[in-house]
C-alpha positions in Angstrom: -0.1 0.2 0.1 1.4 3.3 -0.9 1.9 6.1 1.8 0.0 9.3 1.8 1.8 12.3 0.4 3.7 14.3 3.2 1.4 17.1 3.3 -1.8 14.9 4.0 0.0 13.0 6.6 1.2 16.3 8.2 -2.7 17.5 8.2 -3.9 14.4 9.6 -1.6 14.4 12.5 -2.4 18.4 13.0 -6.1 17.4 13.0 -5.6 14.4 15.5 -3.8 17.2 17.8 -5.9 19.6 17.5 -8.6 20.5 20.3 -6.9 17.9 22.9 -6.3 19.1 26.4 -3.9 16.2 27.1 -0.4 15.4 25.7 0.1 13.5 22.5 -0.5 9.9 22.8 2.2 7.0 22.0 0.8 6.8 18.2 0.9 10.6 18.2 4.4 11.1 19.3 5.8 8.3 17.0 4.1 9.9 14.2 5.7 13.3 15.1 9.0 11.4 15.4 8.5 10.0 11.9 7.2 12.9 10.0 9.5 15.8 11.7 12.9 14.5 9.4 10.5 14.4 6.5 9.3 17.7 6.8 12.5 19.2 7.5 14.0 17.7 4.2 11.1 18.5 2.4 11.5 22.3 3.6 15.1 22.4 2.9 14.3 21.1 -0.7 11.6 23.8 -1.2 14.2 26.3 0.1 16.8 25.2 -2.2 14.3 25.4 -5.2 13.3 28.9 -4.3 16.7 30.2 -3.6 18.9 28.4 -6.1 16.8 27.0 -8.7 14.2 29.5 -9.2 16.9 32.1 -9.1 18.9 30.7 -11.9 15.8 30.1 -14.2 14.7 33.8 -13.4 18.5 34.9 -14.4 18.1 32.8 -17.6 14.7 34.4 -18.2 16.0 37.8 -17.6 18.7 37.5 -19.9 16.2 36.3 -22.6 14.0 39.3 -21.5 11.2 37.0 -20.1 9.5 38.5 -16.8 10.2 36.7 -13.3 8.6 34.0 -11.5 7.7 35.2 -8.2 6.6 32.5 -5.7 3.4 33.6 -3.7 4.4 34.3 0.1 3.7 31.5 2.7 0.7 31.8 4.8 0.0 30.7 8.1 -3.6 29.3 9.1 -4.9 30.9 12.3 -7.3 28.9 14.8 -10.3 29.9 13.5 -9.4 28.3 9.9 -9.0 31.6 8.2 -5.5 32.3 6.3 -3.3 34.9 7.7 -0.2 36.3 6.2 2.8 35.9 8.2 5.7 37.1 6.1 
């Protein structure tokens, strides 16, 4: 059976943890331990993509007279479910 994509796994864990007054249970702690390094690695890959790969592509596009690709700013979800800009 194929594992769910990382964003869905993280979202599922966050939904499990949301609203509980107690500390995470054993299964949730295991999932946090499992997903932590995966999220860190994925974040590093996205940062490299934006900082290096996209910058190099934009330079080539500039040299060719084509407009830049500008990534949309990251958003943070508030507790009420509305999106809020945080950067």
